[in-house]
Every structure is written in structure tokens, then in C-alpha cells.
N, C-alpha and C positions, 0 to 999 in steps of 0.2 A: 645646474653644473654636472659634468661627467660624474665627479665623486658622489654626489647625491644620489645620482640614478645608479649606480655601482652598490651602494650601501642599502637603497631602497629595494634594489632586485634581489640582492643577496637575503635580505630580512624577509622578503615575502615568498622565499622558495619553501612551497609547503613539503616536499620530501626532504628538505633539509631540517625543517621543522620538526619532521616526524623522527629524524634521527636525534636530535637534540633532545627531544621530549624523552625518547628511549633513554638517553643520557641522563635526562631530567634537568636540563639547563633553559628551557624556555617554556612560555605558556602557550596553550593551544588557542587561547584567544587572541593572541598577538599578531596571528596571520589571516590574510583574507583571500589572497590569490594564491593558485597552486600552479606554477609552472613544472610540467612532468619532466623537463629535460634535467631537473636537478635529482633525479632519483639516484642516479650512480653515488652521490655522496652518501647514501647510506652504507654502501659497500665501503667507501673510503675511511670511514670512521666507527665502523661496526664493533671492533674490537673493544673500543670504550664502553660498548654495551654489552657486550658478551657474556654471558653466564657461564662460569668455568667449571661449577660445581652442582651437584643435584641439591634439592632442598635439603636446609638444615634439619636434623632430628630437633623435636621439641626437647628443650630443657638441656641441650648441650651447649656447652661454654663455646663463645666465638673464639677464634685463633688468627690472629693477624701473623702472616709470615715475615720471616726475617729477609729484612733488605728488598722488599718487594712493593715500596711506595715509590711511584714514579711520575714523573711529568706525563700526562695524559696523552700528550702528542708525542713527544720525543722517544718515550721509554728508555730515555739514557740510563745505563746501568747504575746502581748506587757506587759513590765514590769517585765517579768521573767528574771532570771541571763543571760540566753543565747538567749535573744530576740532581741539584738542590730543587726544592718545590718554591716556585716563586710566591710571593705575596699576591694574592686576588686570582692566582690561576687554578686550573683544574687539575686534580691529581687523582691517581687510581691506587688502591691498595689490594692486594690480594689475600685470601686466606680461607677459613673453614666455618662454616656455621655463622656467617656474617650478617644474613639478612633474609628476606623472605624469598619464595620462589618467583614472584612478578613484583616488578617496581611499581608503585603507585603512580597515577598520574599527578601532574604538578600544576602549580598557578602561583604567579607573582602575587604577593611576596612570597618567596620561598621560605620553607620553615627549616628549623634547626633539627626536626626529627622527620624522617620519611620512611614509611613502612615499619615503624618501631625502632630504627636504627637512629643513632646520633653518634658523634664522634666529637672527641675533646682534644684541643691542642694545649699542652702546658709548657709554659716556658717561665723559669724562675717562680714557681707556684701559682702563677697567673693562668686561669682557665679561660680559653676562648673556643667557642662551638664553631666547627666548621660546618659548611652548607652541604648536606647529601644532595645529589641529583640523579644519582641511579644506584639502586641497591639490589643484591642478590646474595645467595649463598656464598658465592666464592669471590666475588668483586664488588667493590664500593668505588663510585666516582664522586668525588665532592669537590667543592669550591674552598681553598684556603683562604681566610678571612685576609683582606687588606690590612687590617687593623694589627695583625701580628708583627713581630719585629723579627728581622734577620738573625740567623743563630740557630744554635740548636733547640729542639723541642722533643717531646715525646707526644705520641699520637696512641690514643685508646678510644675503642669503639666499646658502644652499648646497644645491644638487642634485646628487647622485651627485658629490661632490666638486668641482663646478664652482661657483665664485663669481659672484654678482652684482655689478653696481655698487652703491655705497653711495648711499643717500639720507638726506637730513637730516629728522627729524621732531621735533615738539614734544610732550614728556610733561608731563603735569598731576596732581596729586593727585586731583582729580575733573573729569570732563568728560561729563555725563550725554547719553545718546541714548535715545529711545524707538523700538522697533521698529514699523514701519508696515507695513499689509497691501501697500502699493506695493513693498515692499522697497527703498525710495529714501529712507526718511525724511520722506516727505510724506504728507498726507492721513489718512485712517482709521488710527488706531493698532492694535497689537495689545493690545486691552484686553478683559478677560473681565466679564461681569455675574454677580456672586454672586446666584444665586436660593436655592440650597441645595447641600448636600455633593455631590450627584450631578448637579446642574444648573448649568453656569456656562458659558453661551453666550458666542461671541465677540460683542463689540459691533458692530452695524451698523445701516444705514438700516432694516432690518426686524426689528432686535432693539435697540432702544434701552434705555439705563438710565433710571432715574427717580431724581429728587431724592431724597437719603437713602440710595441704594443703595450698596452696598459693590461696589468694582470692584478688578481686578488688573491693573497695567500693567507690561508685559515690557520691559526696556530693558538697557542695559549703561553702565558708566562712573560707578557712585556713588562708587567709590574702592576702596581697596587693603583687603587682608583680612590676618589674622594667621596663617592656615592655609596650607599651601602650595597654589599655584594649579592644580597638576596632580592633586590628590585631589579625591573628591567634597565639595562645598561643605557647610559646616556651617551649617545655618540660624541666623539670629540678625540683629538690626539691626547695621548697621555704625555706626563711630563718627562719619562724615561727617553732618553736619546736612542734611536733607532736607526740602524743602517742595514741595507739589503744588499747581498752580492749574488750576482747572477752570472755563471761562467766565468768566475774570476774578476767580473767587471763591478763597478759600483753602480747601482740603480737608483734612479730618482723616486724618493718615497713621498706620496703624497697625502698618506692616512696611516697611522699606526695607533689603533686604538681598540676599545671593544665592538665586537660586532653587535648591532642594535637588538638582534634575537635573542641573545643568549648569555647568561651569566658566567663569566670567567674565560669566555671564547673571545679572541681577537683577530682582527681583519688587517692586513698589511697591504695597501694598495701601492704598487710601484709600476714603473715603466721598465720594460726590458730594455738594457743598453743597446744602441744602435751598433756597437762593436762586440756584441754578446757572440760566441762562438754558436754556430750552428751544430744540432746534434739531437740524439735521442734521449740522452740522459745527462743532460747539461745541469751540474751542480748549483743549488739554491741554498742560502744559508740566511740566518738573520743575527745580528748583533744587538741586544738590548742592554743598556748600561753596562757595557764591556763582557758579556757573557754571550758566547756564540751557542746557537742553536744546534740541534741535529742538521744534518745535510741531507736534504731531499733533491729530488731532480725533477726536470721538465723537459719538453720536449720543444726545440726552437728550429723552425726552418723558414726558408724565404716567404716572404709575403705571396698568399694565394695558394701556398703548397697545402696539400690534403694529407701528408705524412711526413715523417721525418727521415732522415737518412744519416749515416756515418760512413763517408767515403774512407775506404782504406781499411775499414774492420770488419772482417766476413762475420765475426762473431755477433756482431749487431743484428745482421739479418737472422742469422739462427736463433737468437732470442726472440726476434719478432715474429718468427714463422711457428705456428703450431705443428704438432705432428710427432712422429718418432724421430729420435736425434740421438747422436753420440757425440760425445766431446773428449778428445783425447789430448793431453797435455805433457810434453816432455820438457824438463829444466834441467839445466847444468848450473849449479850454483857453487862459487868459489867464495867461502866465508871465512873471515878472520874474526877470532874472537879474543878480545884482550881486556874485557870487564871481567874482573875476579878471577884472573888467570894470568899468571907470568911464568914464563914468556907466553906470548900470544900463541893461540891454537888454530893451526891453517886446516881447512876443510875442503875438499871437493866432492860435491854431492850430485849423484845422478838419480832425478826423481821423475817417477811416472804417475800421471792421473789418468784413470779412464772411467766413463761412466756411459750408460745406455739408458735412455729414458724417454718420457712422453712430455712434450712441452704444450700447455694449456693453450687455448685461444683467447687472448685477451688484449684489449689496447693499452694495458697497463703493464705489461709483462718487464720483468727485470731479473737479472742474475749477478749476483756481486762478483762472480768469477768471470764474466764475459761482458757485462754491460761497462766497458770502460769510457771514461768521460771525454769530451772532445780535447784534442791536444791543446796543451796550454794551460789546463785546468785539472783540479784534484777532486775526488770522491772520498769522503770520509764514513767509514763504516765503524759502528760501535756495537759491541755485544758483550754478553756475560759467557764467563768461560774463557779458555785458550782456543780461539777459533783456528788458529795456524796447525794445530794438532789434529782437529777433526773435521777441518774443512766445513766449518759450521757457521760462518757468517750469516747475518739475517738476510733472508731473501732467497738464500739457495733452495731449489726445488726439494720437497719432502721425500722421505724414502718410499713412499707409496707411488712416487711418480717414475721410480726405477723398473726397469725390465728385470723380472725375477723369473729365473734365475740369470744374472749376468753372464755373457758368453765367455767361454774360454779364450784365451788369448795367449800368442807366443811372441816375445820379444827377443830379437837378436841384435846384439851391438856391434856385429861384423866378426867378433871371434868366440863368442858365447852366445847360448840361448837360454831363455828361462820361459817356461809355460807357466800360466796362472789361471785359476778360476777364481774370480771374486767370491768371498764367503759373505760379503755384506754388500749394500746397494751400490757400492762404487769400490773402486781398488785405487789405493794410494800408497805409495812405498819409495823408499830409497832404496834403489837397486845395487848400489855400489860406490865406490869413489876411492878418496885418499883421506888420511888422517895425519897429518904433518908427513907428508910425503910417503906414508906406509900405505898400500892398497889395501882394500877389503871387497869382500864379496865380487860383484862383477868387475871385469876390467875396465879400463879407460875406453872412451868412445872411438869409432872409427868413422871412415866416410861411407860406409856400407849398413846403415842402420835400417831396421824395419821392423814393424809390428804386424803380425797376422791375426785377424779375427777368424773365430771359429775355425781353427786348422783342421783341413780334411773334411769339415761338415758341409751342410747345404749353402751355407752363408759364409763361406771361405772367401777372405780379401785380404791382400798384402798391400800394406801400405809403406812405401819407402821414403826416407827423409835423411836430412843431414842438419846438425845441429847449428844454429846460428852462433858467429863468435860473440864473446862480451864487449861491450863498449871499453874504452880506454878511460879509467877513472882515478885521477891522483889522489886517493885516499890518503890522509896522514898516517904514520907508524902508530902514533899515539892514540889514546882514547879520544873519540869524537864527541864532544859535549854539545849538545843542541840546547840553547834557550828556547822556551816555548812562546815567548812574548815578543819576537821580533823575526822578520821574514829569514829563511833558510837558502843561501844561493849556493847551487851546485853547478860545476862544470865537467865536462866530460867530452870524450871524443867518439863520435858514432862510429861502430863497426860496419854497418851496412847502412848507408845513406837513405835507402829506400825504405827502411824500417824505422819505426818509431822507439824511442827510448823510454822506456818505463821506470817510475822511481817509487818504490814502495816502503813506507816506513811502518814498522809493525811494533806494537808495544802492549805487553802483557803485565798487569800489575796485579801481583798476587794477594796481596792485603785485600783487595776488593774483587778478586776472581773475575777481572774484566779486561777486555781487550779493545784496542783502538788501531785500525788499518787505515793510512793514507795511501790511495791509490792516485797516483798522477802520471800524465802521459804528456811528453815532449814530442814536438811534430818531427817527422824525419828530416834528419840533416841537422836538427838544432843541437848546439853543443853546450847549451846551458839551460837552467829551469831554477825558478825561484819559488818555494813553497811559502804562502803567505801566513803571517802571525796569526790571522783567524784560523787557519786551517790546523796550525801546531797547538792553538789553544785547546783543542779536544784531546790533548794527549796527557796522560796521566804522568807525574814525575818518576824517574826511576834513580836509582842509587847504585855508587861502586862498591856495593856489598851483597852477599847473597842472601836473598829472601825469597828467591823462586821467581821474582820478576825478571823481565829481560826485554829488550828493544833492539832491534836490527834495523839498519838501513840497507836497501836493495837499490842497485842502479843496473838495469838489464836491457838487452836488445830483444825486444818482443817481436817474433817473427810474424806478425800479422800479414806481410807481403808476401810471405812463401807458405801461407797456411795452404793445407792439402784437403780439400773437399772429396768426400767419398759417399758412398750408399751401398747396401745391400738390403737383404731380407729383414734384418734387424734395425735399421735405421734409415729413413727416408733422405736424411740430411745429417750427414757427419762431417765432423773438422777435426784435423789434427794440427795443433800449434805447437812449434818448439820456440824456446828462449834460452837465454845465456845470461846470468847474472854474476855480479861483483857485489859482496855483502860484507859489513862490518857491523860489529855490535856497537851500540852508543849509549851515552847517557843523557836523559832529558831532564832539564832543569827548568 
């Protein structure tokens, strides 16, 4: 059977074995053949193996960090709906002085102690030992026993007879996560394209899957098993109901159970729907027992294609092309705030973002601000902190990628000019606008806007642009309440029939200091869009009271069809995109 060949191939991949061994979840003796093509998986899951701290000093007490126990695949921040640790899953915890400098080799049956490290899970006075599979000074990976029960528990580590502090965790029957190439739960997932028994390349921008093709998704957290968690897994579908969504379409699932190689690691074998959209970052998610995983991506192209494309999105080519680049984004936002304020506050904001940087060369490139999903789909981002304020969605290029110093720039709105030289690795600011019809800072926009790069310098360049008009969106006057367990249907009138309409739903939860952002794209000319219940299930609830939390719904004209390309001595490839948004604060239930 094809499924048998898929599972055998994955379980025989020596390079995958090496990765799991470094994470500690399979034996070296379980493998006999070594296909070299699987070596890339090392990079896909290396964060689960990464040693984050230097070797602990002898006799120092282990310290577990607050709220840093994660699903080892999704890294969903504490408190979010999919952040619980599933029974039988691999989890990661961070801290100090947690274990030895080098994780010992493993062999089935796995022991409750590894390198002098053991982990107790306590529920109602009952102590169960987790199975450590990778230990280091700063990070521990372990399998949560299938025998624990769903609910609150405390986690406590012992290293060389010294006990750590106890931390509270939430355990669930199921809480799936998809492993990602980024090793952080975002961007391209660890997905293999099935070509033949001997050819199963990892999905990438240069190796897309085709509609109708079988793929294998690697994850953890589908649910508990009936056999001991410390022995070599028995292949077979778990009792947990599992569905897979690819590009907003339901995929046929032919296997959802443990990977034969690895304790706590799951494989989901699915067929790419024939009506799945083509694109470079097609959203992929798993629903196990009613809990939705992180959203990873995969590349899908027509049969026989050797690379993916995103027609109509010039930002896609920018992300897929290495070298020196520039991204300039100008936004006009008309925001109605009517949660926690009466009467409603009306704001018009003119916002500018600019960054010059170097993009690496990788078949797995991804950028949360430019890797828009195909029209008709949504991409979900989860992060710690308030990413709206500091542009820090996971996957953004690090500060080290930016040109230093950033170039001086001059913005002109047709009646006023503002020269600025970014003091950090990017520039992001509200330049002006109105607050309840009262103007502040720079004047309203005109038809003669432009931005000058390196004014008067060797790389002087002037880029003229005109802001797109916003779509027509009949938002209600009252507070918008969005249930998170049913689809959300939106209607609007496109302002530019050639431009896609973007829908962004952003939620920040102050109690857990975590962010969820949904980025959805409607096709040019479309007058409606529906956000699925599975996508909304990622969002934390918000309330009509002041606690520092907030949620906003944006509907905007995304001017990808009028994006302006440029280049100079600072950037071989540069793009300016302008957009215009209508937004309103919302309550999530």
C-alpha cells in the first residue's frame, strides 16, 4: 500500500533519525537505511534541539521560566486556545541550570531520567513522570505521559537531586501542533511530497506539491496512545477525530497517528484537495478533537511545476529573491473605537513603514508582512507580546539583516515635508491624521505624495505614489461582537476592482501578553469573504472592559496591483505598496 511505503520511508530516514535522536525521541538501532535527501529536516526541527544557555554551574538550583512550557511544534504562547500540552505529546520548557551540556544518547525503552534530569507532573497530589528526550542547560524536551488527565497540573524538574521551582501548565486531551522549517511554529511546515516510495522531497518554494498529491505532515499533540509512551510507537490511527485543511479546503486524511520512529511525534498523511488554491504560502492546519493547530504553510503549484508563483502579488517575488531589498509601506487607516468609549472615537491615521535589508537565499523564505496567502484564504499568526506596536510577528527578518545605518528619507504629502533618519533597524510611525475631526501633525494626504531616498546623496531616488481609496464596508454603528465558534461573513464594495481586498483581524490579550493576527485576502473584484470557524478558534476572547486587551477588524484595499518597484545602490530590489483601510474595534466571544 502507498501508506505503508510512506510510513516506512519516513521511519527509515537516517537524517530524520539524527534529528529526533538529538531531541531524544527514537533509538539509533531503529534505522537501517539512510536516504540523504532528508537532511533538510535537521534544520526544520532544530529549535527543539537547540541549547539556549551555557552549561549550568555545579550546585546551582534549576529554574523553570514563567509561562515557557510549549507544544514543541507550534510554540503557541501560553493562554491561547491551542497552547495546552496534549497527553502523549512532545513539549518544550525553558529555564536555567536545567541539565547537562550534552544530551545523552537514547535507546528504547526510554527512561524517566536522562542525563540526571527527571520531570514530575503533579495533579491532585498524584505524581506522574514525563519522559525526557532531550536535555540541556537551558531547554528540556519531554513526552507528556498519555496516562495523565486533562486539566491543570504543576511541572517540576529535578537535576542531580536539585529541584526546580514548580510551574503551572494546562493539559488537554488533544492540542495539535505542526512542525515548521522555522523551528518556531510559523511559516513553511515540515511537509513531505509523496512522489514515489523512494522520492518524498520536503515541500518548499522550489518543490511545491500539486493538487491531488499525497503529502505527509509532521506534528505532535494529536492525543494519547494506549501503549506506553517510552517504547517504539505502534503505527495506527489514533481514536482522536482529525481533520486537515489546506488552502481553506478539506483534505482527505488517510493516516493520523504516531510516527513509527519517534515517541510523541505524529504523522498526518493527507491528499492535497484538487480545488486547493495555488501559491507559495498556502495555509495548512490540523483540527484534532476540536482543537486547531498553529497555521503552517506549504507551496502548491500545477503538476510538473518546479517552483511556486503568486500572480498579482509582487511582494511574493521579493520574499523569494535573495539580496539587498527595500520595503516601503504607506497606510491610511480610518478607525472607529467604540469599545470602552462612549461616544465612539473616530481616528484617521497616516502610517509609514520603511526598511532596507538583505534577504537570505533559502527555498523556505517567509515574511509575515509580505507572504500573503492566496486569495480566498487566511493565514494565522500567533506571538508573545503586542506585535502590532513593534512589528514583531514571528518570521520577520532579524535586526541583523537590516542595513546599518538605515538611509535618510524625505516624505512629502503634497503640502508638507518630513525628513527622517531611522534610529533603529526600521522606521515605523504615524505621520499625522485626525482625532474626532481634529487634525494633528501632518496634513491630510494629497494627490502629489512622494518619498525620497537618500535625498541629495549618491543613492538619491524619488518615488511618487497615490494612496488607494478604501473599500465600501457597511460596518454597524454599534459594537461588533464576533463569536469564535462560527464562520464570520463580511460584505464590502471593492474600491479598486483590480486590487485585492484584505481583511485583518488582530487581537491582543493583556492577561497572557499574547497576540493573534488573521491575515485574509479576497480576490480582486470579490464583494464578500467568510472567515472560517477554525481560523477564528485561534483568537483569545476579549471583553467590553478595560484591561489592556483590544481587538480590531480591518477591511482594506491592498494596492498590490499598483505596487511600485525601484532600485538604487542601497537596494537591488525595492517595492512601495500603499493601502487604505476601514477599521473598527470588536469584541471576541
